[in-house]
C-alpha positions as CSV (number, residue, x, y, z in Angstrom):
1,X,141.8,45.4,140.3
2,X,139.9,48.7,140.2
3,X,141.0,49.2,136.6
4,X,139.7,45.8,135.6
5,X,136.3,46.5,137.1
6,X,136.1,49.8,135.3
7,X,136.8,48.1,131.9
8,X,134.0,45.6,132.6
9,X,131.6,48.3,133.5
10,X,132.3,50.2,130.3
11,X,131.8,47.1,128.2
12,X,128.6,46.3,130.0
13,X,127.2,49.8,129.3
14,X,128.2,49.5,125.7
15,X,126.4,46.2,125.3
16,X,123.3,47.5,127.0
17,X,123.2,50.5,124.7
18,X,123.5,48.3,121.6
19,X,120.9,46.0,123.0
20,X,118.5,48.9,123.7
21,X,118.9,50.3,120.2
22,X,118.3,46.9,118.7
23,X,115.2,46.4,120.8
24,X,113.9,49.8,119.9
25,X,114.3,49.1,116.2
26,X,112.5,45.8,116.5
27,X,109.6,47.1,118.7
28,X,109.2,50.5,116.9
29,X,106.1,51.1,114.6
30,X,107.0,50.4,110.9
31,X,107.1,54.0,110.0
32,X,109.7,54.7,112.7
33,X,111.9,51.6,112.3
34,X,114.2,53.4,109.8
35,X,114.5,56.4,111.9
36,X,115.4,54.9,115.3
37,X,119.2,54.7,115.5
38,X,119.7,57.0,112.5
39,X,122.2,59.8,113.3
40,X,120.5,63.2,113.6
41,X,121.4,65.6,110.8
42,X,123.8,68.3,111.5
43,X,122.1,71.6,112.5
44,X,123.6,74.5,110.6
45,X,125.0,77.2,112.8
46,X,122.8,80.2,113.5
47,X,124.0,83.2,111.5
48,X,125.4,86.0,113.5
49,X,123.6,89.3,114.0
50,X,126.0,91.0,111.6
51,X,125.5,88.3,108.9
52,X,121.7,88.7,109.1
53,X,122.0,92.4,108.9
54,X,124.4,92.3,106.0
55,X,121.9,90.0,104.2
56,X,119.0,92.5,104.6
57,X,121.3,95.4,103.5
58,X,122.2,93.4,100.4
59,X,118.5,92.8,99.6
60,X,117.7,96.5,99.9
61,X,120.8,97.5,97.9
62,X,119.9,95.0,95.1
63,X,116.3,96.1,94.9
64,X,117.3,99.8,94.6
65,X,120.1,99.1,92.2
66,X,117.9,97.0,89.8
67,X,114.5,98.6,90.1
68,X,114.7,102.2,91.3
69,X,113.2,104.5,88.7
70,X,116.0,107.0,88.4
71,X,119.1,105.4,86.9
72,X,121.4,107.9,88.6
73,X,119.6,107.3,91.9
74,X,118.9,111.0,92.3
75,X,122.6,111.7,92.5
76,X,123.2,109.2,95.3
77,X,126.4,107.1,95.0
78,X,124.7,103.8,95.8
79,X,127.8,101.6,96.0
80,X,129.6,104.0,98.4
81,X,126.4,104.2,100.5
82,X,126.3,100.4,100.8
83,X,130.0,100.2,101.8
84,X,129.5,102.8,104.5
85,X,126.7,100.8,106.1
86,X,128.6,97.5,105.7
87,X,131.4,99.1,107.7
88,X,129.0,100.2,110.5
89,X,127.3,96.7,110.6
90,X,130.6,94.9,110.9
91,X,131.6,97.2,113.8
92,X,128.6,95.9,115.7
93,X,125.0,97.2,115.6
94,X,122.0,96.3,117.7
95,X,118.8,95.3,115.9
96,X,117.2,98.6,116.9
97,X,120.2,100.6,115.6
98,X,120.2,98.5,112.4
99,X,116.5,99.3,111.7
100,X,117.2,103.0,112.2
101,X,120.2,102.7,109.9
102,X,118.1,101.1,107.1
103,X,115.5,103.8,107.4
104,X,118.4,106.3,107.1
105,X,119.7,104.4,104.0
106,X,116.2,104.7,102.4
107,X,116.0,108.4,103.3
108,X,119.1,109.1,101.4
109,X,117.2,108.6,98.2
110,X,115.3,111.8,97.1
111,X,111.7,112.9,97.8
112,X,110.7,110.0,100.0
113,X,111.0,107.7,97.0
114,X,112.2,104.7,99.1
115,X,110.6,103.7,102.4
116,X,111.9,100.9,104.7
117,X,109.4,99.4,107.2
118,X,110.5,97.2,110.1
119,X,108.6,94.0,110.7
120,X,106.7,95.6,113.6
121,X,105.8,98.6,111.4
122,X,104.7,96.3,108.6
123,X,102.4,94.3,110.9
124,X,100.9,97.4,112.4
125,X,100.2,98.9,108.9
126,X,98.6,95.7,107.7
127,X,96.2,95.6,110.6
128,X,95.3,99.2,110.7
129,X,92.0,100.3,109.1
130,X,92.9,103.5,107.2
131,X,89.2,104.1,106.4
132,X,88.2,104.3,110.0
133,X,90.1,106.2,112.7
134,X,89.5,108.4,115.8
135,X,89.9,112.1,115.2
136,X,88.1,115.3,114.2
137,X,87.5,114.5,110.5
138,X,89.6,116.9,108.5
139,X,92.0,116.5,105.6
140,X,95.1,118.6,106.2
141,X,98.4,119.8,104.9
142,X,101.2,121.7,106.5
143,X,102.8,125.0,105.7
144,X,106.2,126.1,107.2
145,X,106.1,129.7,106.2
146,X,105.6,132.4,107.3
147,X,104.7,130.6,110.6
148,X,104.3,126.8,110.8
149,X,100.7,125.9,110.7
150,X,98.2,123.2,109.6
151,X,95.9,124.0,106.6
152,X,92.5,122.4,106.4
153,X,92.0,121.1,102.8
154,X,88.6,119.6,103.3
155,X,86.1,118.7,106.0
156,X,84.4,115.3,106.2
157,X,80.6,115.6,106.3
158,X,79.0,115.3,109.7
159,X,82.4,115.1,111.4
160,X,83.3,116.7,114.7
161,X,85.3,119.3,112.7
162,X,82.2,120.3,110.7
163,X,80.1,120.4,113.9
164,X,82.7,122.7,115.6
165,X,82.5,125.1,112.7
166,X,85.9,124.4,111.1
167,X,86.1,125.2,107.4
168,X,88.3,124.4,104.4
169,X,91.0,127.0,104.1
170,X,91.2,127.5,107.9
171,X,94.6,127.4,109.6
172,X,95.6,125.6,112.9
173,X,98.5,127.1,114.8
174,X,98.6,125.0,117.9
175,X,97.3,121.7,119.2
176,X,96.6,121.5,122.9
177,X,98.5,124.7,123.5
178,X,101.6,123.3,121.8
179,X,102.6,125.2,118.6
180,X,102.8,123.4,115.2
181,X,106.4,123.1,114.2
182,X,108.2,122.8,110.9
183,X,110.2,119.8,112.1
184,X,107.2,117.6,112.8
185,X,105.6,118.2,109.4
186,X,102.6,115.9,108.8
187,X,103.4,114.0,112.0
188,X,101.2,116.7,113.6
189,X,98.3,114.6,112.6
190,X,99.2,112.3,115.5
191,X,98.5,115.1,117.9
192,X,95.2,116.0,116.3
193,X,93.9,112.5,116.3
194,X,93.2,110.6,119.5
195,X,90.8,108.3,121.3
196,X,87.1,108.8,120.6
197,X,85.5,110.8,123.3
198,X,88.7,112.7,124.2
199,X,89.0,116.4,123.6
200,X,91.5,118.4,121.6
201,X,92.0,122.1,121.8
202,X,93.0,123.9,118.5
203,X,94.1,127.5,117.9
204,X,92.3,128.2,114.6
205,X,92.2,131.2,112.2
206,X,89.8,131.7,109.3
207,X,91.1,134.0,106.6
208,X,90.5,137.6,107.4
209,X,89.5,136.9,111.0
210,X,91.2,136.8,114.4
211,X,92.5,133.5,115.9
212,X,90.2,131.6,118.2
213,X,90.3,128.5,120.4
214,X,88.1,125.6,119.3
215,X,87.6,122.6,121.5
216,X,86.5,119.5,119.7
217,X,85.4,116.1,121.1
218,X,87.1,113.4,118.9
219,X,84.9,110.7,117.5
220,X,85.2,107.5,115.3
221,X,85.6,108.8,111.7
222,X,84.9,107.0,108.4
223,X,87.1,108.7,105.9
224,X,85.5,110.0,102.7
225,X,85.2,113.1,100.6
226,X,83.0,114.4,97.8
227,X,83.2,116.1,94.4
228,X,81.9,119.7,94.8
229,X,80.8,122.4,92.4
230,X,78.4,122.4,89.5
231,X,77.0,124.8,86.9
232,X,77.3,128.5,87.1
233,X,74.2,129.0,84.9
234,X,74.4,132.7,84.2
235,X,78.0,132.4,82.9
236,X,77.6,129.0,81.3
237,X,80.7,127.7,83.2
238,X,81.0,124.3,84.8
239,X,83.2,124.3,87.9
240,X,84.3,121.1,89.8
241,X,86.4,121.1,93.0
242,X,88.1,117.7,93.2
243,X,88.2,116.1,96.6
244,X,91.2,115.0,98.6
245,X,89.9,111.4,98.8
246,X,88.4,110.1,95.5
247,X,84.9,108.7,95.5
248,X,84.5,105.5,93.6
249,X,81.9,107.0,91.2
250,X,83.6,110.4,90.6
251,X,84.1,110.0,86.9
252,X,80.4,108.9,86.4
253,X,79.3,112.0,88.3
254,X,81.4,114.3,86.2
255,X,80.2,112.7,82.9
256,X,76.5,112.7,83.9
257,X,76.6,116.3,85.0
258,X,78.4,117.5,81.9
259,X,75.9,115.8,79.7
260,X,73.0,117.3,81.7
261,X,74.4,120.8,81.9
262,X,75.1,120.9,78.1
263,X,71.4,120.3,77.6
264,X,70.3,123.0,80.0
265,X,72.4,126.0,78.8
266,X,75.0,126.9,76.1
267,X,78.2,126.0,77.9
268,X,81.2,128.4,77.5
269,X,83.9,126.5,79.4
270,X,85.0,124.1,82.2
271,X,87.1,124.8,85.3
272,X,88.6,121.8,87.1
273,X,90.0,122.8,90.5
274,X,92.7,120.3,91.4
275,X,94.3,122.3,94.3
276,X,93.6,119.7,97.0
277,X,93.3,116.6,94.7
278,X,95.4,113.6,95.7
279,X,96.3,110.5,93.7
280,X,94.9,107.6,95.6
281,X,92.3,105.9,93.5
282,X,92.2,108.7,91.0
283,X,90.8,107.5,87.6
284,X,93.5,109.0,85.5
285,X,92.9,107.0,82.3
286,X,89.1,107.8,82.4
287,X,89.8,111.4,83.1
288,X,92.3,111.7,80.2
289,X,89.8,109.9,77.9
290,X,87.0,112.4,78.9
291,X,89.1,115.6,78.5
292,X,92.1,114.7,76.3
293,X,93.1,112.8,73.2
294,X,96.2,111.7,71.3
295,X,99.8,111.3,72.6
296,X,99.7,112.4,76.2
297,X,103.2,111.4,77.3
298,X,104.7,108.2,78.7
299,X,105.3,106.4,81.9
300,X,108.8,105.0,82.2
301,X,110.6,102.4,84.3
302,X,114.1,101.1,84.3
303,X,112.8,98.4,81.9
304,X,111.4,100.8,79.3
305,X,108.6,103.2,78.4
306,X,104.8,102.9,78.1
307,X,103.2,105.5,75.9
308,X,100.0,107.2,77.0
309,X,97.9,107.1,73.8
310,X,94.3,108.2,74.4
311,X,91.3,108.1,72.1
312,X,89.2,110.9,73.5
313,X,85.4,110.7,74.1
314,X,83.4,113.9,74.1
315,X,80.7,114.2,76.8
316,X,78.8,117.5,76.9
317,X,81.7,119.4,75.3
318,X,84.4,117.9,77.4
319,X,86.7,117.6,74.4
320,X,85.9,121.0,72.8
321,X,85.0,123.6,75.4
322,X,87.8,125.9,76.8
323,X,89.3,124.1,79.8
324,X,91.2,125.6,82.7
325,X,92.9,123.7,85.5
326,X,93.8,125.1,88.9
327,X,96.8,123.5,90.7
328,X,98.9,124.1,93.8
329,X,101.3,122.5,96.3
330,X,98.7,120.1,97.5
331,X,98.0,118.8,94.0
332,X,99.7,115.4,94.2
333,X,100.1,112.2,92.1
334,X,97.9,111.4,89.2
335,X,96.1,114.8,89.3
336,X,99.5,116.2,88.5
337,X,99.9,113.8,85.6
338,X,96.5,114.8,84.3
339,X,97.3,118.5,84.5
340,X,100.7,118.1,82.8
341,X,99.4,115.9,80.1
342,X,96.6,118.3,79.1
343,X,98.9,121.3,79.4
344,X,101.6,119.9,77.2
345,X,99.1,118.9,74.6
346,X,97.6,122.4,74.6
347,X,94.2,121.1,75.6
348,X,94.1,123.1,78.9
349,X,95.5,126.2,80.5
350,X,96.9,125.8,84.0
351,X,96.6,128.5,86.7
352,X,97.8,128.6,90.3
353,X,101.0,127.6,92.1
354,X,103.6,125.0,91.0
355,X,103.1,121.4,92.2
356,X,105.7,119.3,93.9
357,X,106.0,116.4,91.3
358,X,105.0,113.6,93.6
359,X,104.2,111.3,90.7
360,X,106.3,108.2,91.3
361,X,104.6,104.8,91.0
362,X,105.7,102.4,93.8
363,X,106.5,98.7,94.3
364,X,106.6,97.0,97.7
365,X,109.0,94.1,98.2
366,X,109.1,91.8,101.2
367,X,112.5,91.3,102.9
368,X,113.5,88.0,104.4
369,X,113.4,89.2,108.1
370,X,109.8,90.2,107.8
371,X,110.5,93.9,107.1
372,X,109.7,95.4,103.7
373,X,110.9,98.0,101.2
374,X,108.7,100.3,99.1
375,X,110.5,102.0,96.3
376,X,109.7,104.2,93.3
377,X,109.8,102.1,90.1
378,X,107.9,104.3,87.6
379,X,107.5,108.0,86.7
380,X,105.9,110.2,84.0
381,X,107.1,112.4,81.2
382,X,104.7,114.6,79.3
383,X,104.5,114.9,75.5
384,X,107.2,117.6,75.6
385,X,109.6,115.3,77.4
386,X,109.4,117.1,80.8
387,X,110.0,114.7,83.6
388,X,107.2,115.5,86.1
389,X,109.1,114.1,89.1
390,X,111.8,116.7,88.6
391,X,109.8,119.7,87.4
392,X,106.3,119.4,88.9
393,X,103.5,121.2,87.0
394,X,104.5,124.8,86.2
395,X,101.3,126.9,85.7
396,X,100.9,128.9,82.5
397,X,99.9,131.8,84.6
398,X,101.3,131.6,88.2
399,X,99.2,133.3,90.9
400,X,100.7,133.5,94.3
401,X,97.5,132.7,96.1
402,X,97.7,129.7,98.4
403,X,94.8,127.6,99.8
404,X,95.0,129.2,103.2
405,X,94.7,132.7,101.7
406,X,91.3,132.4,100.2
407,X,87.8,131.4,101.3
408,X,85.0,129.6,99.6
409,X,83.3,132.9,99.0
410,X,86.4,134.9,98.0
411,X,88.9,133.1,95.8
412,X,90.8,135.3,93.3
413,X,92.1,132.2,91.5
414,X,88.6,131.0,90.6
415,X,87.7,134.5,89.6
416,X,90.7,134.7,87.3
417,X,89.7,131.3,85.8
418,X,86.2,132.4,85.1
419,X,87.4,135.7,83.5
420,X,89.7,133.7,81.2
421,X,86.8,131.4,80.1
422,X,84.7,134.5,79.3
423,X,87.5,135.9,77.1
424,X,87.4,132.8,74.8
425,X,85.6,133.3,71.5
């Protein structure tokens, strides 16, 4: 009897369900009548952590394999590298460990030519204002020898650094009583910067003087730099010190001043000091047009070459006057290309210390998990065929005088450049 009742109950529930569906279909709005009662689509299974990680690894590998500028990948065995990380991922890896692993993968390529950013790092970078920051207002570099220290390349006008008496060429050996280390490199800038209104204590040394402690109240900084120099009228020499950060109107300032100086005196030569010049926003094509002409090398990618063919324009003797370029380890990017192009074409003589060859052009690619990859996709060879990313700029006359060994008043490299100009006939 109980079994008979159970069967009746099941049948009744089934009829009620069918009736309910039919009523829903009849009473539903027209746009929903075809949906009610329709089976839901099958939801694809969520990919495992390893599957997602392997997908990102494959995206990174494919981008490097197809687009990285050096066809030999700088000596890295790319296929073996991928297999190594595939093995680690399949063995189990947290997302944090995976992100570290992909940064390690990128770091295996030479000279920081590939950079992996996590999704969090990408979002932070996209929202940061690199023009404004809190700090002391100094552009810096780092030297590891003979003792690790920060070198001040340039001071931002009206900044806390300027008000505290810091100067270009000064060295900083400790920050808040903690020494500068070789391991932290440019990360030391994180210790120098800080919240506006806070104070940082620096151990500073000016060339030829004793170390001193300088306490500086940080402030909100608007980044910017200026072209310096001008006409040394008695010698008939034009000298320009190129800034770390390139002003928008730099090329106009140079051209206007050259034109004006050439009308004031009989010019004997031009000295362009590129020792702290960096490549961001540098007007390379305009600079080459002003000072060079003809075949000035080529940019190359995996897809092919692009010749640098320039038709020069003379402004105030820019094409004809003796030209000397000063370079060093802080000359980076397009200023290196400029120096190499004019040196190889015998338009200019180069003095100073070798540069590091940081001349890659970069492409940034989004990855499907929100992270991104930035990789070197172009580089430069001069008219002699020298690959600048491998050789850097080698001065015609090397002088072992670094930026932190001179002052604005006493700079043997500038003196040598002026002497060389005066020897021209």
